N, C-alpha and C positions, 0 to 999 in steps of 0.2 A: 373109180379113181378120178376121172375128169370131173365128175359131179362134186367131189370133195374139194377140189382146188379152186373152183369158182368163187366160193364165199371168201376165201383168203384173199384173192385179188380184189374183191369188192371192198373188204375191210381195209386193205392197204391203200386203196385209192381214196378212201374216206379219211383215213388217219394222216396220210402224208400232208395234205393241205393244212390240217389242224396243227401239226407239228411245226410246219413252216410259219404259220401265223403266230404261234407261241414264241418261236425264236425271233421273229421280226419284232414282236411287241417288247420282248426283253431288251432287244437292241435299242429300241426307241427310248427306253427309260434311261439309258446311259448316255444318250446324245444330248447336246446343248439344245435349249429351247429354240423355237423357230425364229425368234428375234435376234439370234446369234449372241445373246448376252450369256456370260458364264453362269453355270448352275449355282444355286446358293450352297454355301458351305454347310456340311452336315455336322461339323464339330463345333462345340461352344467356344466363343472368343476367350482369349486369355484375360484373366482379371487385371484391372489396372493396378499399378504398384501403389501401396499405401503411403500416405504422406508421412514424413519423418516426424516423430514425436519430439517436440522441443523441450528443453530443460531450463527452468528458471530457479536460480538460487536466491532465497530470501534470508538476509542476515539482519536480525533485530538485536539492538544493543541490550535491552532489558525488557522484561514483560511488565507492563502496567497498562491501564485502560486506554490511554491515548494512543500509544504505539500499537497496541492490539487492534484498536479500531482502524488505524491506518492500514494495517496488514489485511484485516478482514475485508475492508472496503476495496483494497487492491485486488484480492483474489476473486471476490464476487463480481466486480466490474469486468475483470478479465474474462470470466466465464460468459458474461453477457455479450462480450465482444467476440466470442467464438473460440476462446482459448480456455477450455475447462480442464481443471486439474484431473489427471488420470486418463484423459482422452487426448486432446490435441497437445497438451503440455504436461510435464511432470514437474511439480513444484516441491522443492526441497527447502523446508523451513528450519532455520537454526537460530538459537539465542546465545548471545555472548555472555549473558548473566552479568552484565555491567563490568566485564573484564576486557580491557583493550588487548591483552595478549590472546584471549580467546577469539576476539573479533578478527585479529590478524590470522589466526589459524583457520578460521572459517573462510576467510577471503582466499587463503592459499589453497584450500581444498576445492573451492569453486573454480579457481584458476586451473588446477590440475585436472579437474573433471571436464574442463572446457564447456561449461554451461553456456547456453545461448544468450542469457541475460541475467544480470544481478540486480535485485532490489535491496538497497541498504536503508534500513529504517533507523534514523537518528544519526547525528554528526559523527560520533566515533566509528561506527561501522562503515559509514560512507568514506571516511578518511582511510580506513584499513583497506577497503575494496579498491579505492582509487590508487593507493600506493602499490597495491599488489598487481593489478591488471591494467595494461595499457591498450588492450585490444577488445576485450569483451565489453559490450554495451552495459553501462552501469547507470541505474536510475536511483536517486535518493528521494526520501520523503522525511518529513519532520526534522528538517535541517533549517535552523534559523537564518544563518548568514553563510551561504555556500562560498562566497568570495573570501571572506575573512577566514573560513575554514580551509582555504586552499583547494577547494574542489573544482571550481570553475574560474576562468579568467575574467569573465564578466557575466552578469545576469542575462543580458540579451544575446550573448555569443559565447557559449561555454568553451568552445575551441578544442575539445578533446573527446574522449569516450564517455564523459560523465555529464549528466544533467538531471533534472528532477523538479520537485516541488518544495517550496519553502513554507515554514510555519511561523514566520516572523509575526509577532504579536503587535497589536496597537497598544503599546505599553502606556502611553499617556492616557488614553481612554480608560484603560484598566485602573490606573491609579486614581483617576477622577472618581471612580466608584467608591473609593475609600472615603472621600470627602462627602459624598452623598449619604453614605451610611453612618458616618461619624464626623460631623462638621468640624469638631474641635480637634481632630487628629493632627498631630504635628510630626510624628516620626513613624517610619515604616521599616520593619525588619525584613531583610531579604536573605534567605539561606540558599546557597548555590554551591555547585561542585566546581572546585578550582581547575579541574581537568577538562571541563567541557567548554569549548569555545562559544557555543550557542548561549550558554548561561551568562558568560562574561559580557557578551554583546547586549543581553537584556538588562543586566545590572547597569551597564554604562548608559543605556537608553533611559532607564529609570532615573539615574542621577542627573541626566541632562535636562529632564523636564520637572524634576522635583521642586526646584526653587520657585518656579512660577505657579505651582500648585500649593505653595506654602508647606511643603513637606521636606523632611530630612531623611535620607536613606542610610540605614545602618546595616552593614554587611556582616555576614558570617559565612566564611568559606569552609567547606568540608572536603575530605578526600575519600570518604567511604560512607555508605548508607547507615552504618552504626553510629555515626556522629550526628545524625539529624536531630534526634531528641535533645541531646546535650546542647546543640546550637540554639534550638528553640528556647530551651530553659534559660540559656545565658542572656536572652533578650527580655525576659520578663521584668517589668518595671522600667524598661528603657524604650519600649515601642508602644504605639497606640494601635498598630495593625500589622499583620503579616502579609507579604506579597510573595506568592510562590510562582516563579516563572516556569517555563516548560523545561525544567532541569530534570533529566531522566533519573538521576540518583535520588533527588529529593521527592519527586512525584511518586517513585516506587515505594517510598517510605512516608508518604504524606500523613498516614495515620498517626505518626509520632508528633507531627506539627499540630494536627487537629486536637490531639489529646491535651497538649499544653494550652492551646488556644481556648478550648472549651472550659478547662479548669480555671483559667485566668480571665475569662470573658474578653478575649482579644479577637476581633474579627479577622477572617482570612479571605483575601482576594486571590484568585488563581489565574494562571495564564491560559488555561483551556477548560472546556466544559466538563470533561470527565473527572477532573479534580473537584468540581462543584458537585457533581453527582456523588462523589465519594465523601463530601462533607464540608467543603469550603462554601462560603456564602454566595459569591458572585464571580462572574467573568464576562468579558466582552471579547469574543474572539472567534476562532475558526472551528469547523467541524472536522475532526480527524478522519471520520469515515469518508466524508466527501473528498478530503485531501487524498486519501488512498485511491478513491475512484478516479480522481483527476490524474493521478500518477499512472493508473492502469490504462487510461486513454493514450497517454504518451507512449507507454510500453507497446500498445497495440500497433501504433504507427511504426515503431522500430521493428517489431517482429514481422510485419508485413513488407518491410523493406521500403516503406514510404518516406522515412526520415532517418537521420543519423543524429546521435546525441550532440555532436559538435555544433550542429546548426539549429538545435532546438532550445529556445530561450527557457530559462528557469521560470516556472509558473508559480503564482501565488493565488490564494483563494480570495476572490473578490467580495464574497458575502460574509459578513460578520453578524453574530447575534448575541443578545444579552441573555445570559442564563442565571437564574437565581434559585437559591435553596432556602425555603422558609424555615424548615426544621433546623437547619444549621444556624440560621440567624438567631433563632430562639435559644439554642444551646450556648451561643456566644454573647447573649444579652443584647442583641441588636434588633431593632424594628425596621423592617424594609419599608421605605416610603411608598405610598400608593403610586406616585408618579413613576417610580422604577418598575413596579409590578405591571403597570399599564403598558409600558413599552417593551416588556420582556418578550423574547422569542420563545422562551421555555421557562416554566416555573416548577421546580421540584418541591412537592409538598412534604 
């Protein structure tokens, strides 16, 4: 009996220190490090809250190449500035289809949706937006005279929630192109929408400089796009050239003017380059894609909280370029002088 108990005591004497060491080791794992700093947390940190996605409403009066270019330039530049559609911002694009009533409805929807910023492309949509919302930041582009349109108090100090970029054309320089292409030209036909303030401003500018250029301006006011062709036909035999200002209704139906001009060999000078690419002979003016990009840079400052529309001067495009269309000139029976071709910024073959 005694011989059987001795091994048990020996085993107990061996195991007891081992158990004690094990318990001590486990206790050391739960104590703070020797430097008395708290032990590192074992759970993953909570994720940072995601930044709120902003909403931008774009209201475009009508779809035609110049206004489309302004919109596309705006969206592309905004993405370069860190506000990409579908990521940092949601961009809601709507077209008024040349209807002021629709432009007002779009403005009211953006107001109800409480969008973070509105881009209004062209004068009518800018007027609708400005009349509807007094709090949401509103940027306009492709607006010829924002003061005359009642959008801002002054070009240098808008004074409210509206500012943007102007597409005012160098009308005198554009009319001079007519004399270069057709030295004996005496009268110029201008078709424009009676409901667009920007168009009336350009017609008045043309009339103001016509005398010193030896030209007479003949006007044809329209109220809808369906009247464009008839207006052009009414001037046949009375004008030596057509001048198409940046009138949204006329530009959206410029094919009607071009058809009459080509059949009667009457040169067409346009207020912007996209009309030249569509078939007019020449323009000296702005780049609407760059105008949209310029507007996006203004929008970026507003979205970042770096500026407010009331304090942001209306901007204009400093760089102008001569754009010529050789094929259009041939169709209208005009030869473009080499001197014009030599100084052109772009020549459409």
